[in-house]
C-alpha positions as CSV (number, residue, x, y, z in Angstrom):
1,X,14.8,-15.0,5.6
2,X,16.1,-15.0,2.0
3,X,13.0,-15.0,-0.1
4,X,9.6,-13.3,-0.6
5,X,7.1,-14.7,1.7
6,X,4.1,-12.4,1.4
7,X,1.9,-11.2,-1.4
8,X,0.2,-8.1,-0.3
9,X,-3.3,-7.1,-1.4
10,X,-4.8,-3.6,-1.9
11,X,-6.3,-3.4,1.6
12,X,-2.8,-3.9,3.2
13,X,-1.0,-1.5,0.9
14,X,-3.6,1.2,1.4
15,X,-3.3,1.0,5.2
16,X,-0.4,3.5,5.6
17,X,-2.4,6.2,3.7
18,X,-5.4,6.1,6.1
19,X,-5.9,8.9,8.6
20,X,-5.9,6.4,11.4
21,X,-4.0,3.3,10.1
22,X,-4.1,0.0,12.0
23,X,-0.7,0.0,13.7
24,X,-0.6,-3.8,13.9
25,X,-0.7,-3.8,10.1
26,X,2.0,-1.0,9.9
27,X,4.1,-3.0,12.4
28,X,4.0,-6.1,10.2
29,X,4.8,-4.2,7.0
30,X,7.8,-2.8,8.7
31,X,8.8,-6.1,10.3
32,X,8.8,-7.9,6.9
33,X,10.2,-5.0,4.8
34,X,11.8,-6.5,1.8
35,X,10.1,-9.9,2.1
36,X,6.8,-9.0,0.4
37,X,5.6,-8.1,-3.1
38,X,2.3,-7.2,-4.8
39,X,0.7,-8.2,-8.0
40,X,0.4,-6.0,-11.1
41,X,-3.4,-6.2,-10.7
42,X,-3.2,-4.7,-7.2
43,X,-0.7,-2.0,-8.4
44,X,-3.2,-1.0,-11.2
45,X,-6.1,-0.9,-8.7
46,X,-4.1,1.5,-6.5
47,X,-3.2,3.7,-9.5
48,X,-6.8,3.7,-10.8
49,X,-8.2,4.7,-7.4
50,X,-5.6,7.5,-7.1
51,X,-6.3,8.8,-10.7
52,X,-10.0,9.0,-10.0
53,X,-9.4,11.5,-7.2
54,X,-9.7,15.2,-7.9
55,X,-6.4,17.0,-7.9
56,X,-5.9,17.6,-4.2
57,X,-3.4,17.4,-1.4
58,X,-4.5,13.8,-0.7
59,X,-4.0,12.8,-4.4
60,X,-0.5,14.4,-4.4
61,X,0.4,12.6,-1.2
62,X,-0.8,9.3,-2.6
63,X,1.0,9.8,-5.9
64,X,4.3,10.5,-4.1
């Protein structure tokens, strides 16, 4: 593979942060590492959601 082949949405990029992530999704993310991207809209959705959280351990983990 020599090109991007997947455009990931918010639900997929949020999966690793869940307490009990779907390991099939995690496996695919790892399998295609380097062959996916996301849109600026999705990136902003993730940032907005994180910034709405109270300052907490969860928020710090997501920010990192």
